[in-house]
N, C-alpha and C positions, 0 to 999 in steps of 0.2 A: 465508605466507599461511596464515590459519587455515582449520579445516576449515568454518567458517560462511561464509566468504568464497568458498572452493571451490565451494560449492553454488550459489553465485549467479554462477559464472564459465561463459560459453556460449565465448568465442573468436572468433566471427564473427557477433555479435547483431545488429548494424546492418545488414548483408547480408541476413540470414536474414529480417529484419522487411521490409526493403524488398522483397525477392525476393516474399514472401507479400502485401504491399500489391499489386504488379502483379499476381499470380496472381488476387487478388480483384477485379481491374479497375479499381484505383485508380491514379493518376499520381504517381509519387514526385517529380517535379518541381513539382507543384502540390498537395503534400501538406496536409491538413487533419487536424485533431485526431480528427475522426469517423472518418477512412479507417483509422485505426490499430486500430479495433475493439476486441475484447475483449483482445487482447494488451497493451493500454495499461493494463489494470485488474487489477493482481496482488494480487487480495483477494476474499473471498466476498462475494458481492452485486453486483460488478463495478460498472458505470458508476452503477447506481440508488443504491446505497451511498454513492459518493463524493458524489452531488447530496444524499442525505439528509442527510449530514455537513455539507456546505457551507450547506444551509439552517439546520440547527441551530446552525451557529456564526455565522449572520447574515452572511455575508461581503459586502461591498460594495466599489463604486469606491474605489481609492486605498489601501484596506488593505494593511499590509505582512504577509505570511504567511511562515511558515518551516514546511516539509513534511519532518519527521525520518524519515529513511528512504525517499526518495523514489523508490528504484526506478528506472524508466525514464522516469517523470515524468508518467504521465496523469493524475492528480488534480491536479498543481500546474499543469498546462497547462489543465485545466478551470477551476480557479479562476481563472486569468487571462482566460481566453477569455471565460467565462461572466459573470462578476463584475467584471472590470475591476481585479483585485488585482495587487500586485506580489509576484512569489512567489521565494524561494530554497528550493532542494532540497538537502538533504544525504544522502550515503549511503556506505557502507563500500567498495562495488564500484566500482574504476576503470572497469570496462567499463560498467556500468549509467550511471555520471556521464557518461561519454564519449558513449554511445548517447541518453542524455536530453537532453545539450545539442544533438546532431546533429539529433534528430528535432525539438526546439523550434524551431531554426533553420528547417528545411524547413516547419514549420508557419507560419512567420512572427511568431514569439511571442518571440523572442530579446529584445527590447526590454523585456519585463515578466517573463521567467522565465529563472533560470539554475540551474546545479547544480555542486556541488563535492564533493570527498570530504572526508568528516568523520565522526566518531563521534558518536552520541546522548549519549555521556557525556562529551563534551568538545566542546560546539558552539563554533566559533570566532567569536563574535560578542560583541559588547558586551551590558552589561546593558539591559534595556529597549530592545530593537530592535526588537520586532515586535508587532503588534497582535494576532496569531493565531499558533498553533502545532497543527501535526496531526500524529498518530502513527498510521499506516494499516497494520495487519497486520505490526508492526515487532517488538512488546514480547516475541513468542513468542521471537525471537531475542536478547534481552536480559536478561542474568544479573542485572545491577546496575540494577533498574529504580528504585530509589530514587535513585540518581544521576542516570538518566536524566530522571527527573520533575523534580528539583532543577535540572537544566540547563534544562529547558524553561520552568520558572517563572522562572529568572533572566534569560532573553532575552526574556520577555514584558513589555511596559508594564504598568503598573498597571491593573488591570480587563480584561487581555487574557484571550481565552479559549484553552483547549486542548482540542482534540478527539481523544480517544483511541478507535480502533475497532480492536479485536485479538480473536483467538480466545482463550477464556478455558476454565478448567476449569468446568464445571458439574453434575458427576455424578460416580460413582465407577467408571464402565466404563473397561477399560483403553484406553490410546491404542496404536494400532498405526502402526509407521512402515514406509515413509517418508511425510512428510506434505509439503505444498507447500513448507512453511519449512525442513524439517529432515528429513536423510536418518536420521538416528537419535536417539535421546532426549539423545544427548550435547551437541546444540547447540539443544535444544527446551526453552525455560524459561517453561512454562504456569503462569498463576496464577489463584486463584479471583476472581470480581467483589469478595468482601470484601476480599481481599488488595489490589487495584487501589484500592479505596477508601480503604484505611488508609495505602498509600503515596501517595496523591496527596495525603491531607490532611496527610501528615507534610512533603511538600513544599511546602505553603502552599496548596494549591488548595482551594477549596469546590466541592462538586459542584452543579451547577445542574439538570442534565437527564440521565437514562439513557435508552438505548433498546436493546432486546436484538433483534438482527437474525437471530436464528437461524432463525425460520421463512420470513421473506422470502428469506434466502439459500438454503434448501432448495428452496421454490417455484420461485425463479429457476434454480437449477441442473436441477430437474427439467425445466423447459420448454426449457432449450438441451439437454440429453439428447435429448429427445423430438424436436426440431428436428434436432438431428443424425441421429439413427435414420433420420428421415422424408427428409431432404433430403441429407445427407452432412455431412461436417465441413467447416468454413471453414480456408482456408489460414492465416488470422489467429485465433490463440488462444494460450492459456497453454502449449501444447505447445511452443511456440517458446522460451519461459523456461525449462519444466523439463525438456525432453527426452524420450527415449524411456519415462521412468517416469511419464510424465503420468497414464496411466489409473490406475496403482496409487495414486498421491498423491491423487488427486482421489477416488478410491472410498474411502479411508482417511478422508479429511476427511469426506466425506457420512456414512459409517457413524458415526463418533464425533459428528457434529452430530445425527444422526437418534437416536442411542442415548444422547445427553445426556452423553457422557463430555467433548466440549467444544463450544462454541459460540461465534457471532459476537456482540460485543457492543459 
């Protein structure tokens, strides 16, 4: 197991999430996507960013979507539930794939959403299989982005859209670790927006739209911290995925975003 995969290993993640749902007043026997709260969106901007990306991609009923690096499946379930898409998610973490499938079954979405273990640089599907592909806060863990983007282009149908939402280098400030996606710089592969543009173009993509989520992510994070300070923390949150180092990881990414060392785009 690589250091990167170890970073995303919990050991009892499904049980921890279900216990948190129960502690939050939810019913795990009649689970809905919304019951999973902030634990379901492992990226800056949380659910609002997922909705924004889906709208930018013009998702619609019947579209076949691949979510590359799907984690525990929050965005994929949203794409299916809110837009009527069929979604396949891939991820390198055995545990994340297992938990994603289990939560999807509990949410009654298994007929439209499924997950399997696979790498972004070796996607196990035929050419031109999907109408749309997404990469949500995954590129920071991928050293060979050229290969990943080429693979995404390969599995997309002609005219298919690729939505990339990553943390990118936007300034000269030093990056402090741990970050939500990496314990040390050894497994962090941040790049600048111009580098992303060049790599996407080399893979055969033409950029239709860009959106910088830095300010929105900072504002949302500030509101969440204020709500936590006033009302206390929710049992459902990213601490379930990131463990005891969550406060430090969040503080580091907020500091980097605020100081323009890195930003969500």
